[in-house]
N, C-alpha and C positions, 0 to 999 in steps of 0.2 A: 607521423614521427612521434617519438617519445621525448618529453621534456628532459633536458639535463636539469640539475639543480638551478632553480630560477628564483629571483627575488621580486620580479615585476612582470605583470601581464597586462596587456590591453584588455578592455572590456570585451572586444570581439574574440580575443583568444580565450578568455574565461568562458564565454558562451559556448564556443566550439569544444572546449574541454568538457564542459558540463553535458553537452548533447552527445558527445562521443561516449562518455562514461555511461550514459543512459541507453546506448544502443542505437542512436539516430545517425550514426556516421556510416551506415552501410545500407545497401539496397535491400528491399524486402525480398525474401525468397519467392521463387515462382510457386512453390507449394510448401507451406509451413508444416513441419513434421513435429512429432513429439520431442525430438532432439532440439529443434529450434525453441520450443516452449521451455524445455528444461534449461537450456543455456540462457534464455532471456530472464527467467526467474532468478537463476543463480547470479547473473550479472547485476540485477537490481538488488538482490539480497532479501527482498520481501515484496509481497503484494498486499496492499491493504484491501480487506474484504469490505465491500459495501454493496448491499443487495438492492439499492434503489433501482427500480426497473424502468425509470422514465425513458431511458434509451437502452442501456445495457449495463448490468452490474459491473462495478468498477474493476473487479479482479479479472473479468473477462476482457474488458475494454483495453486495459493497459498492454497486454501482449498484442492485441490487434493493432494498436497504434504503431508498434514496432515491426510486426510481422505481416500485417494484412490478414486476410481471411484464414481461419484455421478451424479445426474440428473441436468444438467445445466438449464433446464426449471424451475425446482423447485428453483434453485438459483435466477433466474431472478424474479420469482414470489415473493420470500421472500424479495428481495431488493426493488422492485418497486410497489408491490401490497398490502403489509401488513401495511404500515405506520411505520414499526419498524426501517427502515434505511433511510438514505438520502445521496446524494452526496454533497461534500463540498471541498473547498480547505483546505486540512489538511497536509498530506505529498504528495504534488502535489494534483491533483484531486483524491479524495478518496471516498470510501463508508464508512460511519460512522454510529454507532447507533444514532437514532434520538435524544436521550437525549444529545448527544455531540453537536448538532447544536447550542444551546444557549451558550455553552462554547467557541465557535469560533466567538463570537460577535466581539472580538478585531480584528480578521482578516477582518471581513466585514467592520469595521469602519476605519481601518488603512492601509490595503494593497493597493498598487497602482494597478490601473486597468491594465489588461493585454490585448494585448501586450503593452510594455512600449511605451508611447507616444499616446496611444489611448484615453487618458483622454481629449486631445485637440479636438479630433474628436467629442467626446460626448458633449463638451462645445459648439462647433460650430454648432452641430446638435441636440440641446436640444429638439426641437419640434419633431424631428424624434424619439428620444429615448423615449419620452413620448407616441408617437403614437404606438411604438412597444409594450410597456407595456399595452396599452389599447387594442391592437389587441389580445394579449394573454388573457386579461380579458374577452373579448367578445367571442372569438372563442375557447378558451380552449387550451390544450397543442399543441404547435407548434414547428416545427424544423426551422432552419435558412433558408432553401431553400423554405419555405412556406411564406416568407415575401418578399415584393418588396423592392428594394434598394431605398435610398432617391433620390429625383429628382436631376438630374444633377451630380450625384456621380457615380464613378466607383464602381461596386459591389465588385470587388476583391481588396484586399490589397496586393500589390506586396511584395513577400518575407516573409509575415507573416504567422505563423502557423494557425492563426485564420481565414485566407482566405478571408472572406467577411465582409463588414460593418455590414450586418444584424447579422451575428454570433457574431461580436465584441460587438454590442449593447446588444444582449441577454446575452453574457458572462459577460458584465459589470453589468447588472441587477442581474445575478446569483451571482457574487462575492459580491455584496452589500446586497444580501439577499431578494431582491424583488421577484426573481424567484427561483425556485428549479427544480430538475430533475424529470420529470414524468415518464421517461423510456428511453430506447435506441432502435433505429430501428435496422434492420438487418445489416445495414452498420455501426453500432455503433454511428451514429449521435444522439445527445441528443434531447429529447423532453422537452420543457420548459413549466412550468405552474406557476401560482402564488404560492409563498411559503405559503401563508396563507391557500391555499386549500390543500397543501400536508403535511405540518408540523403540527402535532397535536397542538391545541391551548396551551396546558400546556407547550410545548417547544417553540413554536413560540413566545408566549407572555412573556416568562421568560426573565428578564433582569439580566444578569450576569456581575458583575464588572470585568473589564479587568484582574486585578491581580488574582481574584478568579478563573476566567477561566483558566489562565495560570497555577496556582497551580494544579487545578484538572487535566488538560491535562498532566502535568509533572508526576503526580501520576499515571495516566493511562499508560504513557510511561514506568515508572519504573515497573509497574506490568507486562507489555508486554515484557520488557527486562529481568526482574528478577534482573539484576545488570547491571550498565553502568556508564560511566563518564557523566559529565555535558553536554558535546558535544553530546554524544550518545542520552541522554534523550531529549535534545533540538531539535535534528534533527528529532525525531520521528514525531513531528507535525510542523517541519520547523519553529521553534521558534529561534530568535536570541539568542545566548548564553548570551549576556548582559542582556536580558530580563529574561532569565531563572535563572541565578545565585541567584538573591535576593529571588526568589520564592522557590528555592531549599533550601536555608538557613532557610526559614520559615518552610518548611516541615520537616527539620531536627530538628528544635527547638520544633516543635509540636509532634515529635515522629512518624510522618507518614512515614519517611524514615530514614534509618541508613547509616552512613558513613562506608566505609570499604576499605581495601587495598587488591589488587589482585596481586598475584605473577607476576612480570614482567611488571606491569602497572606503568607508572610514575605518572599518574593523580589519584586523589582521586576517588573512586567509590561510587555509591549510591545504596544501597541494599534495595529492598522492604521487609518489615517485614514478609510478607506471602510467600516470595520466597521459593520454595522447591528445594532440591537437591536429586535427585534419586541416588541410588547406581550405576546405570549404565543406559545408553541410548541404546536402541535397534532399533532405527529408520533406515529406508532406504528410501531416498527420493531424487528425482531430484528437484532442486530449481529454480524458475523463477529468472531472474536477478533483478526483482522488489519485491522479497520476503522480508518482514520486518526483517527476520533473517540476511540478508546479504546486504541490500541496503546501509548501512553505511560502506563503504569499509575500513576505518581505524579500525573500530570495528572488522570486519572480520579478518583483519591481526592480531590484538591483541588477539582475542579469539582462532583463528584456525591456525595461522601461514600461512594463505592462501591469496596470492596476487591475487586480482580479479579486472578485468576491463571489462566493456561491450564495445565491439569493433564495434558496429553497425556503428558508424560514422568514424571509422578509415579506411583509404584507404586499399584495399585488400592486397597490397604488404607489408604493414606495420603492419598487424595484427600478433600478437604472436600466437593466437589460431584460432579463427573463428568469423563469423558474429554474431551468437546468441548462446552463450555458457552457458550451465546450469551446475552449480556445483552439485556434487553428495554427499549427506550426508549419511554416514554409521556409525552407533554407534554415538559417540560424535565427529567424525572427518569428515572433507571434504576430501574425498579420491580420487576424480577424477573430471574431467570436460568433458562435451560432447557437441560438436557442432551439433545441431539438426535443421532439417527443415521438416515441414509438406508439403509433395508433394501431395496435395489433388486431383489434376487432375489425378494422377496415383494411388491414394489410398495407399500411402506409407509414413512412417516416416523415413526420411533419416538420417543416422548417418554419418555425414561428417568428423568427427574426434573425437578421444578419447585420453585423456591425463591423466595419473595416477600420483597422488602425492606420491612420495616415491616409494616403491617397489610394483610392480604389483603382486597381489596374486590371487589365484583361488577363494578365498572367495569374494574378491572385484569384480572380473569379473563376477562371478555367480550372485551376488546381483544386480549389474548394469544391466546385461542382463534381469533379471527378472523384474526389475522396468521399463525398456524400453518396455517390452512386455505389462505390465499393462497399461502404458501410451498410447501405440499404440492402445490397445483394447478400451480404453476409448475414444480415438479420432477417432475410427473406421478406423485405418490405420495399415497396415502391416509394420513390420520393414524391411527396404530395404537399 
């Protein structure tokens, strides 16, 4: 059912609204097709790219959580060969529908170049930055290791995730919109090409006012959340809350969003008018730490009473759970968490630890075991 204008929701209703908005209100297809992948990404509005391969890179895992097994080659072709999607700084580096590209103009024009401080390198080596752009123009899609370093410069940038000057310059052009992602190599390194060759002209040439872009992105975030606080919605596209609040007020005044109260929430909530609340949720899914349902940890605590922290950077002795822990969704609740590792050398998906929220039941154990087998089969790994 679709909500009429409401002012008050129970916590259970809010959970079901959120889960339905994220696509967990429907059965998985018997065979997930390219159409299912396309619809899922568009429903979510974006997929955060994270290439950590402990289990499965996040941008592949998120569709799996909703659709079950699918062809990853078909996913790559959809993203990089159809012109329907693009990579952009959205919620970190993300895959977005190509029509979202012009909405992010404000990011291209206002964000600081990453890593912080690299802007000075660009200014000092402006001729090199121009040369890199011309190399891409002349040679076509290039990766960072296909470019020579500037004369007299160290190729590597000590301590920086961006690693080399070449990649830093390419990333700067990418952030500013001169370059876009033509694809990813087997090691996940990005291939860069001119944005004008990759982004269809109707989107590349469209000039969107900064405030219009923010309003539209917040509306997309509200649709993907179903219901959320101002901080929740702003976080979806990594928008400062101070920039989001005036735009949210405008969306309320225009009737494109409704204000609501949620049981137990201290902050005002924003409800999308088309948000649906199913009578029940029957999902069973392991969630990547970078799944949009759970990446805003305060929201996870408010919705599910589930305290979650990714402990990849926590020293082993100080970890409460494990290195790469995936929450397990069953029905409308997060009922367990599992520390997993893909041991590809031995063809095994290792279960390093399992923790249950509340009482361990046969139903939860059985559902989790089944989902682990489905995941293992998809990854071509045996549970070990």
